[in-house]
C-alpha positions as CSV (number, residue, x, y, z in Angstrom):
1,M,-94.0,31.8,48.2
2,T,-92.2,34.9,49.4
3,V,-93.6,38.0,47.8
4,V,-91.3,41.0,47.6
5,I,-93.0,44.4,47.7
6,G,-91.0,47.2,46.2
7,I,-91.9,50.8,47.2
8,D,-90.9,54.0,45.5
9,P,-91.4,56.6,48.2
10,H,-92.0,60.3,47.7
11,K,-92.9,63.2,49.9
12,R,-96.7,63.1,49.2
13,S,-97.2,59.6,48.0
14,H,-95.8,56.0,47.9
15,T,-96.1,53.6,45.0
16,A,-95.9,49.8,45.8
17,A,-95.5,46.8,43.5
18,A,-95.8,43.2,44.7
19,L,-93.8,40.6,42.7
20,D,-93.8,36.8,43.0
21,E,-90.7,34.6,42.8
22,H,-90.6,34.9,39.0
23,D,-90.6,38.7,39.2
24,K,-94.2,38.8,37.9
25,V,-96.3,41.8,39.1
26,L,-99.1,40.6,41.3
27,A,-100.6,43.9,42.2
28,E,-99.7,47.6,42.4
29,L,-100.9,50.3,44.8
30,R,-100.4,54.0,45.2
31,V,-101.1,55.5,48.7
32,E,-101.0,59.1,49.8
33,A,-98.5,60.0,52.5
34,H,-100.8,60.0,55.5
35,P,-100.7,59.0,59.2
36,R,-102.6,55.8,58.3
37,Q,-100.4,55.0,55.3
38,V,-98.9,51.8,56.9
39,E,-102.4,50.6,57.9
40,R,-103.5,50.8,54.2
41,L,-100.4,49.1,52.9
42,L,-100.7,46.2,55.4
43,G,-104.4,45.8,54.6
44,W,-103.5,45.6,50.9
45,A,-100.6,43.1,51.5
46,E,-102.3,40.8,54.0
47,C,-103.0,38.2,51.3
48,W,-99.3,37.6,51.1
49,P,-98.3,36.5,54.6
50,E,-94.8,35.7,53.5
51,R,-93.5,39.0,52.4
52,I,-90.5,41.3,52.4
53,W,-90.6,45.0,51.8
54,A,-87.9,46.6,49.6
55,I,-87.8,50.4,49.9
56,E,-85.8,52.6,47.7
57,N,-83.6,54.9,49.7
58,A,-84.8,53.8,53.1
59,N,-82.6,56.3,54.8
60,G,-83.8,59.2,52.7
61,L,-87.4,59.8,51.5
62,G,-88.3,56.3,52.7
63,W,-87.0,56.7,56.2
64,L,-90.3,57.3,58.0
65,L,-92.2,54.6,56.1
66,S,-89.5,52.0,56.6
67,R,-89.3,52.6,60.3
68,Q,-93.1,52.4,60.6
69,L,-93.1,49.1,58.9
70,L,-90.3,47.9,61.1
71,E,-92.2,48.9,64.2
72,V,-95.1,46.5,63.3
73,G,-92.7,43.6,62.8
74,E,-92.3,43.7,59.0
75,Q,-89.0,42.7,57.2
76,V,-87.6,45.7,55.4
77,R,-84.6,46.0,53.0
78,D,-82.9,49.2,51.9
79,V,-82.4,49.4,48.1
80,P,-80.1,52.2,47.0
81,A,-81.6,54.5,44.4
82,A,-78.7,53.9,42.0
83,L,-79.3,50.1,42.1
84,S,-83.0,50.5,41.5
85,A,-82.2,52.8,38.4
86,Q,-79.7,50.2,37.1
87,V,-82.2,47.4,37.3
88,R,-84.8,49.6,35.5
89,K,-82.3,50.2,32.7
90,L,-81.3,46.5,32.4
91,S,-85.0,45.5,32.2
92,G,-85.2,47.3,28.9
93,S,-87.7,49.8,30.1
94,G,-87.0,53.4,29.1
95,H,-89.9,54.7,31.1
96,K,-89.3,56.6,34.4
97,T,-92.5,56.2,36.3
98,D,-93.2,55.5,40.0
99,A,-94.7,52.1,39.0
100,Y,-91.6,51.1,37.1
101,D,-89.4,52.3,40.0
102,A,-91.4,50.3,42.5
103,R,-91.0,47.1,40.3
104,S,-87.3,47.7,39.9
105,T,-86.9,48.2,43.6
106,A,-88.7,44.9,44.2
107,I,-86.5,43.0,41.7
108,A,-83.3,44.5,43.4
109,G,-84.7,43.6,46.8
110,R,-85.0,40.0,45.8
111,H,-81.9,39.4,43.8
112,A,-79.2,41.9,45.0
113,R,-76.7,40.5,47.4
114,R,-75.7,42.1,50.7
115,L,-78.5,44.6,50.7
116,R,-78.7,46.3,54.1
117,P,-81.7,45.3,56.2
118,V,-83.4,48.1,57.9
119,V,-82.9,47.8,61.7
120,P,-84.2,49.8,64.6
121,D,-82.3,53.0,65.0
122,G,-79.6,52.9,67.7
123,A,-76.2,54.4,68.6
124,P,-74.9,54.6,65.0
125,Q,-77.9,56.8,64.1
126,V,-77.4,59.0,67.2
127,L,-73.8,59.5,66.3
128,G,-74.8,60.4,62.7
129,L,-77.2,63.0,63.9
130,I,-74.6,64.6,66.2
131,L,-72.2,64.7,63.3
132,E,-74.8,66.4,61.1
133,R,-75.3,69.1,63.7
134,R,-71.6,69.5,64.2
135,W,-71.0,69.8,60.4
136,R,-73.6,72.5,60.0
137,I,-71.9,74.5,62.8
138,V,-68.4,74.0,61.4
139,T,-69.6,75.1,58.0
140,T,-71.3,78.2,59.4
141,R,-68.2,78.9,61.4
142,Q,-66.0,78.7,58.4
143,R,-68.2,81.2,56.5
144,T,-68.1,83.5,59.5
145,L,-64.3,83.4,59.5
146,V,-64.2,84.2,55.7
147,A,-66.5,87.2,56.3
148,I,-64.3,88.4,59.1
149,H,-61.2,88.0,57.0
150,E,-62.8,89.9,54.1
151,Q,-63.4,92.9,56.4
152,L,-60.0,92.8,58.1
153,V,-58.0,92.9,54.9
154,K,-59.8,96.2,54.1
155,L,-58.8,97.7,57.4
156,I,-55.3,96.3,58.1
157,P,-52.4,96.9,55.5
158,G,-51.1,93.6,54.4
159,G,-54.1,91.7,55.8
160,V,-54.0,89.1,58.5
161,A,-53.0,85.5,58.8
162,R,-55.2,82.9,57.3
163,N,-55.5,80.7,60.4
164,L,-57.9,83.2,62.1
165,N,-59.8,82.4,65.3
166,A,-61.8,84.4,67.9
167,N,-58.8,85.5,70.0
168,K,-56.7,86.6,67.0
169,T,-59.7,88.5,65.6
170,A,-60.2,90.3,69.0
171,A,-56.5,91.1,69.1
172,A,-56.6,92.6,65.6
173,L,-59.7,94.6,66.5
174,R,-58.0,96.3,69.4
175,K,-55.4,97.7,67.1
176,I,-58.0,99.1,64.6
177,R,-59.1,102.7,65.3
178,P,-60.8,103.9,62.1
179,T,-61.7,107.6,61.8
180,D,-63.9,107.5,58.7
181,P,-67.5,106.3,58.8
182,I,-67.0,103.4,56.4
183,G,-64.0,102.1,58.4
184,A,-66.1,102.4,61.6
185,M,-68.9,100.5,60.0
186,R,-66.5,97.7,58.9
187,R,-65.2,97.5,62.4
188,Q,-68.7,97.2,63.8
189,T,-69.4,94.4,61.3
190,I,-66.4,92.6,62.6
191,V,-67.5,93.0,66.2
192,E,-70.9,91.4,65.4
193,L,-69.2,88.6,63.4
194,L,-66.8,88.0,66.3
195,A,-69.8,87.6,68.7
196,E,-71.2,85.1,66.2
197,L,-67.9,83.2,66.0
198,R,-67.6,82.9,69.8
199,R,-71.2,81.5,69.9
200,L,-70.4,78.9,67.2
201,D,-67.2,78.0,69.1
202,R,-69.2,77.3,72.2
203,Q,-71.8,75.3,70.3
204,C,-69.0,73.2,68.7
205,K,-67.4,72.6,72.1
206,T,-70.7,71.4,73.5
207,L,-71.3,69.1,70.6
208,D,-67.8,67.7,70.9
209,A,-68.5,66.8,74.5
210,E,-71.8,65.3,73.5
211,L,-70.1,63.2,70.8
212,G,-67.5,62.0,73.4
213,R,-70.2,60.9,75.8
214,A,-72.1,59.1,73.0
215,L,-68.9,57.3,71.9
216,A,-68.2,56.3,75.5
217,D,-71.7,54.9,75.9
218,Y,-71.4,53.0,72.6
219,G,-67.9,51.6,73.4
220,T,-65.4,51.3,70.6
221,C,-61.7,50.6,70.1
222,L,-61.5,52.6,66.9
223,M,-59.8,55.5,68.7
224,D,-56.9,53.2,69.6
225,I,-55.8,53.5,66.0
226,D,-53.4,56.4,65.4
227,G,-55.1,59.1,63.3
228,I,-58.6,58.2,64.2
229,G,-60.2,60.6,66.8
230,P,-63.7,61.0,68.0
231,V,-65.1,62.6,64.9
232,A,-63.5,60.0,62.6
233,A,-64.6,57.2,64.8
234,A,-68.2,58.5,64.9
235,T,-68.1,58.9,61.1
236,I,-67.1,55.3,60.6
237,I,-69.7,53.9,63.0
238,S,-72.5,56.0,61.6
239,I,-71.8,55.1,58.0
240,V,-70.9,51.4,58.5
241,G,-73.6,50.4,60.9
242,D,-73.4,46.7,61.4
243,I,-70.0,45.5,60.2
244,R,-71.4,41.9,59.9
245,R,-72.9,42.9,56.6
246,F,-69.4,42.7,55.1
247,P,-68.3,39.0,54.8
248,N,-64.6,39.8,54.9
249,A,-62.0,42.6,54.9
250,G,-61.9,42.6,51.1
251,H,-65.5,43.5,50.7
252,F,-65.1,46.2,53.4
253,A,-62.1,47.6,51.4
254,S,-64.2,47.8,48.3
255,F,-66.8,49.7,50.3
256,T,-64.1,52.2,51.6
257,G,-62.6,52.6,48.1
258,T,-59.2,51.3,49.2
259,A,-59.2,48.1,47.2
260,P,-57.6,48.5,43.7
261,V,-59.9,47.7,40.7
262,A,-58.8,44.9,38.3
263,A,-58.1,46.4,34.9
264,S,-56.5,43.4,33.1
265,S,-56.8,42.8,29.4
266,G,-55.5,39.8,27.5
267,E,-52.1,38.9,28.7
268,V,-51.6,42.1,30.6
269,V,-52.5,41.9,34.3
270,R,-52.9,45.2,36.1
271,H,-55.0,47.2,38.5
272,R,-56.1,50.8,38.6
273,L,-57.0,53.2,41.3
274,N,-60.4,52.7,42.8
275,L,-62.4,56.0,42.4
276,G,-65.5,54.5,43.8
277,G,-66.4,53.5,47.3
278,Q,-67.9,55.5,50.2
279,R,-66.1,58.9,49.9
280,Q,-66.4,59.9,53.5
281,M,-64.9,56.6,54.6
282,N,-62.1,57.0,52.1
283,K,-61.4,60.5,53.4
284,V,-61.3,59.3,57.0
285,L,-58.7,56.7,56.1
286,H,-56.7,59.1,54.0
287,V,-56.4,61.6,56.9
288,A,-55.5,58.7,59.3
289,A,-52.8,57.6,56.8
290,K,-51.4,61.1,56.6
291,V,-51.4,61.4,60.4
292,Q,-49.6,58.1,60.8
293,I,-47.0,59.0,58.2
294,S,-46.2,62.3,60.1
295,L,-45.7,60.5,63.4
296,P,-42.0,59.7,64.0
297,N,-42.4,56.2,65.5
298,S,-45.8,55.1,64.1
299,D,-46.5,51.7,62.5
300,G,-47.9,53.6,59.5
301,R,-44.7,55.5,58.9
302,A,-42.6,52.2,59.1
303,Y,-45.1,50.5,56.8
304,V,-44.7,53.3,54.1
305,H,-40.9,53.1,54.4
306,R,-41.0,49.4,53.8
307,K,-43.1,50.0,50.7
308,L,-40.7,52.7,49.5
309,A,-37.8,50.3,49.9
310,E,-39.7,47.8,47.8
311,G,-39.6,50.4,44.9
312,K,-43.2,51.8,45.2
313,T,-43.8,55.5,44.7
314,R,-44.9,57.5,47.7
315,A,-48.4,57.8,46.3
316,K,-48.7,54.0,45.9
317,A,-47.2,53.4,49.3
318,T,-49.8,55.8,50.8
319,R,-52.6,53.9,49.0
320,S,-51.2,50.6,50.4
321,L,-51.3,52.1,53.9
322,K,-54.9,53.2,53.4
323,R,-55.8,49.6,52.5
324,H,-53.9,48.4,55.5
325,L,-55.8,50.9,57.7
326,S,-59.1,49.7,56.1
327,N,-58.3,46.1,57.3
328,T,-57.3,47.5,60.8
329,V,-60.7,49.4,61.0
330,Y,-62.5,46.2,59.9
331,R,-60.9,44.2,62.7
332,A,-61.6,46.9,65.2
333,L,-65.3,47.0,64.3
334,Q,-65.5,43.2,64.6
335,A,-63.9,43.5,68.0
336,D,-66.6,46.1,69.0
337,V,-69.3,43.6,68.0
338,V,-67.8,40.9,70.1
339,A,-67.5,43.3,73.1
340,H,-71.1,44.4,72.7
341,E,-72.3,40.8,72.6
342,V,-70.3,39.9,75.7
343,S,-71.6,43.1,77.5
344,G,-75.2,42.2,76.5
345,E,-74.8,38.7,77.9
346,D,-73.3,40.0,81.2
347,N,-76.2,42.5,81.5
348,Q,-78.8,39.7,81.0
349,A,-77.0,37.5,83.5
350,A,-77.1,40.3,86.1
C-alpha cells in the first residue's frame, strides 16, 4: 500500500496528513519549521515505507522542505495551490484549515494526472534565478528613466523623447544651464539619477553575459527559432523544466495558452480564445510571432499570409502562428533532451 502524505507548508510550521489508497486519513502531524523538521517528519512516517510526499506549492513556501526530502531519497510531487483548493471545494468541506489543506493536497497528489515531480535543481533553476535578478534590474531601470523624464520635462520646453537612455540624458543635461535654485536642484537630481542609470546599465550588461554563458553551458536550439533570443529561451527553459512531462504538442499548447478552447453547444461546433495557460510562455510566443511577421522573408510571415488568403482575420492568423510556434518550441525542447542524453552518454564513455 502506497501512502500519500500531503503537506500544507507555511513559514513557521508545516501540517502533514497521511492518506491510504482509499483517501482515508491515517494520521496527521504539525511540525514547527526547524532545522530538524525533516528528521521529525521521517520519524513519523517510517511506519509507511511505501510513501510519496505531495507538497502544496513546492516551488514557493514548500521549496526548502521539498528539496530537503529529495536529498534524503524521498519521492516528492508538486501540487499547485489552485488544484489543492479545488479538491477541497469538491470534497464538500467549507473549512479552510491547515489540516484540510494537507488532506486536499494528498488527494490531489494521488489522483491528479501529470503532476510535476520535484527533481534536483539544475540549469533551468539557474536560468530562472538569473532572469529574476535581471527583471529586478530592468524594473528599477525603468523607474529611474521615468524619474529622469519627469525632471527633464520641467527644465526643457516641449520635453524630451520617450525613448530615453543614458547618452541622451547626458546630452540633454549639457544643454541645461538653470539660473534659479529650483532648476539647479532639478539638474542635480538628474545627475544623480543618471549615475544610477549607468550603474544599472552595467549590471544588466553583466547579467546578459552571465545568461549567455549559462545558456551555452546548458545547450539549446531554441535560439534557432526567429524571434526567440537569450532572454526568451531562458524564460522557456526555466518555466517548462522537463519537456517530457507533456505527452504531446497538444498538451504543451494548452500549457502555453495557444490551444483554442472547445465551446460547442448542441449542434453548434465552435472554439473560443484560450485565456488560460502560462502567461509568461504565452507572452514569449506572442512576441516571437510579432517578430516573425515583421521579418520580410520569414516562415512566420509566409504562414500568416497563407492564413489570410484562406479568409482568416489578422488576429486569427496571428493566433494560428502562435500555436504553430508552440509546436516548434515543443520540438526544439525535445531535441534538446535528446542532445543532452547523447552528450551524457558520450561523457560516461569518455
